[in-house]
C-alpha positions, 0 to 999 in steps of 0.5 A: 358417092358418084356424080350420077347418083348425086344428080339422081338424088337432087333430081328426085328430091328437089321440089323446083325441078320439072316433073320429068327431071324428078321422074328420071331421078326417081328411075335412077334411084331405082336402078341403083338400088335405092328403093326406099328413097324412090318410094318416098318421092313416088308417094310425094308425087302421087299426092301432088301431081295429076295421073301420069303414066310414067308415074303410075308405071314407076310406082308399080315397078317400085312397089315390086322391088326389094334389096336382098340383104343378109341378116340382121335385116334391120341393122341400124348401122347400115343407115347413113345420112347424106348431104347433096349440094342444092338441097337443104335437108340431109337424106337418109339412105341405106346403101343396097347390096348387089342383089335386087329382087322383083317377086311375082305372085305364085310364079313358076319361072325365074330369070337371073339378069346379070349386069355389066360392070357398074353401079346400076342394075340391069332393070329394063322394063321388058324384064320387070313386065314378064308375066309369071316370072320372078326377076333376080338382078345382080350388079357388078360393082366389084368389077369381078365379072360376078364370079369373084363374089357378090355382095348380098350372095357371098364372097366366092363363086361357090357361095354365090351359086349356093346362095342362088339355089337357096333363093330360087327354092325360096321363091318357088320357081321351078324353071330357071333362065339366065341373061346378061350383057357384056361381063354379065354375059360371061357370068350368065354363061358361067353360072348356067353350068352350075345351076339347073338352067333351061336357057341363056340369053347373052348379049355381047358376052366375053366367052373367054377371059383367061387373058394373057399379059398382052391381052390384059393390056388390051382389056383392062377390065379384066385386071381386077379379076386377074389380081383378086381371082385369077383361078376364075378367069376361064375359057367357056368354050371347052366348059361348054364342049365338055359338059354332059348337058349344057343349057340352050344358049342364045348369043346376041352381038353387033356384028360390026363390033370386032371384039364382040363378033370374035367372042361370039363366033367362038361358040358357034359350032356347039349344038347348044348355041344359037348365034344372033348378030345384029347386023350393021351394029358397031356398038357394044350394047346390042341389048339397047339397040334391040330395045329401040327397034322393039326386037328385045321382047321377042328374044325374051319370049324365045328364051322362055320357051326353051 
């Protein structure tokens, strides 16, 4: 278990921690897919704490979340017991897959959110609070840009596309949108060509990952994919140029970040693409900058209007 997860479990389960630290621990457990553990602590805090707005929101959000698991759904072999330094009792956990869902009753829309490389799901409040919209969150723990298999969906890109189609049909959604950041931005753009997608919102995406050996030295994040699924390292520009009916796309990036600017501007002449620079921003997490500036939700509204 990573240091970040150890800290999350300690903060959430430690009665001696301040309430703010415990709530942060619960939020971290949710972001990493440990929904049952997060719900356990939320229930405890609901009985011991006065009404707190952050706790109410976490309770509402956690109640909607679920991890997508292949059958058998209640496999006892998946249950583990872990010990955390500083806690007296072991904690029972069920490690999550890389697919987390938030259903919306009778919703006709679905949004797939492809996170960047890492253990956490990209589960920001603006996604969870979307009305009339199912949310499918995918994380990239294998560091394969989501195109080399996703635990919970399949071992190959084609298997994942087929599984997503079945899931969307099961949810009852008739309008599909995708979003992603960094490596997840590449995935959002790539999957959009093989799903019936109305629109794409990509933050700081890679748009070409068919890297040369020199480029692999410059971008080591591409190494895992180059070793295991080199056939999936593609240039999105010709794929979109040659597609008979590409979806509408918004690409957002910090215009002071050299690589992100280069990757975004490659796509600017495509009729289906809108370019949205974040002026003066030199970081890679343009989405976080826009959340801080309260400009994220308007972009989501534009996406869902496609």
